[in-house]
C-alpha positions as CSV (number, residue, x, y, z in Angstrom):
1,M,97.4,77.2,92.6
2,G,100.4,75.0,91.7
3,E,100.5,75.9,88.0
4,W,103.0,78.4,86.9
5,N,102.9,80.9,84.1
6,E,106.0,80.5,81.9
7,S,106.1,84.2,81.1
8,Q,106.9,85.4,84.6
9,P,109.4,84.2,87.2
10,I,108.0,81.9,89.9
11,Y,109.2,84.1,92.7
12,R,107.2,86.9,91.2
13,Q,104.1,84.7,90.9
14,L,104.4,83.7,94.5
15,R,104.7,87.3,95.5
16,D,101.6,88.1,93.5
17,R,99.6,85.3,95.1
18,V,100.4,86.6,98.6
19,V,99.4,90.1,97.5
20,A,96.1,88.6,96.2
21,M,95.6,86.9,99.6
22,I,96.1,90.2,101.4
23,L,93.8,92.1,99.1
24,D,91.1,89.4,99.4
25,G,91.4,89.4,103.2
26,V,92.7,85.9,103.4
27,L,95.8,87.2,105.1
28,K,95.1,90.1,107.5
29,E,97.4,92.5,109.3
30,G,99.5,90.6,111.8
31,D,98.9,87.2,110.2
32,A,101.9,84.9,109.6
33,L,102.7,84.0,106.0
34,P,103.0,80.3,105.3
35,S,106.6,79.1,106.1
36,V,109.1,79.1,103.3
37,R,109.6,75.3,103.8
38,N,105.9,74.6,103.6
39,V,105.3,76.7,100.5
40,A,108.4,75.1,98.8
41,A,107.2,71.6,99.6
42,E,103.6,72.3,98.6
43,F,104.4,73.8,95.3
44,R,107.6,71.8,94.6
45,V,109.8,74.8,94.2
46,N,113.2,75.7,95.6
47,P,113.0,77.3,99.0
48,L,115.3,80.1,97.7
49,T,112.6,80.9,95.1
50,V,110.0,81.3,97.9
51,L,112.4,83.3,99.9
52,K,113.0,85.7,97.0
53,G,109.3,86.2,96.5
54,Y,108.9,86.9,100.2
55,Q,111.8,89.2,100.2
56,Q,110.1,91.3,97.6
57,L,107.2,91.7,100.0
58,V,109.6,92.8,102.7
59,D,111.2,95.3,100.3
60,E,107.8,96.7,99.5
61,E,107.1,97.0,103.2
62,L,104.1,94.7,103.1
63,V,105.4,92.1,105.4
64,E,108.0,92.0,108.1
65,K,110.5,89.4,109.3
66,R,110.4,88.4,112.9
67,R,113.6,86.6,113.8
68,G,112.8,83.0,114.8
69,L,109.1,83.5,114.2
70,G,108.6,84.0,110.4
71,M,107.1,86.7,108.3
72,F,104.0,88.6,109.1
73,V,101.7,91.0,107.2
74,K,102.4,94.6,108.3
75,A,99.8,97.0,109.5
76,G,98.5,99.1,106.6
77,A,99.6,96.5,104.0
78,R,96.2,96.1,102.4
79,D,95.6,99.9,102.2
80,L,99.0,100.3,100.6
81,L,98.3,97.6,98.1
82,L,94.8,98.9,97.3
83,E,96.3,102.4,96.5
84,G,99.0,100.9,94.2
85,E,96.6,98.4,92.5
86,R,94.1,101.1,91.8
87,E,96.7,103.3,90.3
88,K,98.0,100.4,88.2
89,F,94.5,99.5,87.1
90,L,93.7,103.1,86.0
91,A,97.0,103.6,84.2
92,E,97.4,100.2,82.6
93,E,94.0,98.4,82.3
94,W,91.4,101.2,82.2
95,P,92.6,102.7,78.9
96,R,92.0,99.4,77.1
97,I,88.7,98.8,78.8
98,S,87.6,102.4,78.0
99,A,88.6,102.1,74.4
100,T,86.6,98.8,74.1
101,I,83.5,100.4,75.7
102,Q,83.7,103.3,73.2
103,R,84.4,101.0,70.2
104,L,81.3,98.9,71.1
105,G,79.1,101.8,72.0
106,V,78.3,100.5,75.4
107,T,76.1,103.0,77.3
108,P,76.6,104.1,80.9
109,K,73.2,102.5,81.7
110,E,74.4,99.1,80.3
111,L,77.6,99.4,82.3
112,L,75.7,100.0,85.5
113,K,73.4,97.1,84.8
114,A,76.4,94.8,84.1
115,A,78.2,96.0,87.2
116,A,75.2,95.4,89.4
117,S,74.8,91.8,88.0
118,H,78.4,91.1,88.8
119,Q,78.5,92.2,92.4
120,P,79.9,89.6,94.8
121,K,77.5,88.2,97.3
122,P,78.1,89.5,100.9
123,K,80.2,87.2,103.1
124,A,78.8,85.7,106.2
125,K,80.8,88.2,108.5
126,E,79.5,91.2,106.5
127,E,75.9,89.9,106.9
128,E,76.2,89.8,110.6
129,R,77.2,93.5,110.8
């Protein structure tokens, strides 16, 4: 997780990692984000870089600052992200995927079979329900 992509600012990559943690359920509503100091030390980046990434999350209304306590995932953050990520996927990624499917002549039956074979295994908590 400590490797950085040179084509994108580090603060943006930090923001994207927190977003992924929220989407994946690692960080849930009300959970505290790791402290700026800890993240800066762990990834050997300037604390201001971490703060800038976190500020983007505040600006996007995904996390909130609690004076003296830190930053916390806001209620509804995951739903908000899912909506935005779905729209982004359909607008930016799906056209390329669809074009490749058509170019290769992949059938709906083949797509369904491929999708079924790539389903994630249920997590322990989901199995208990």
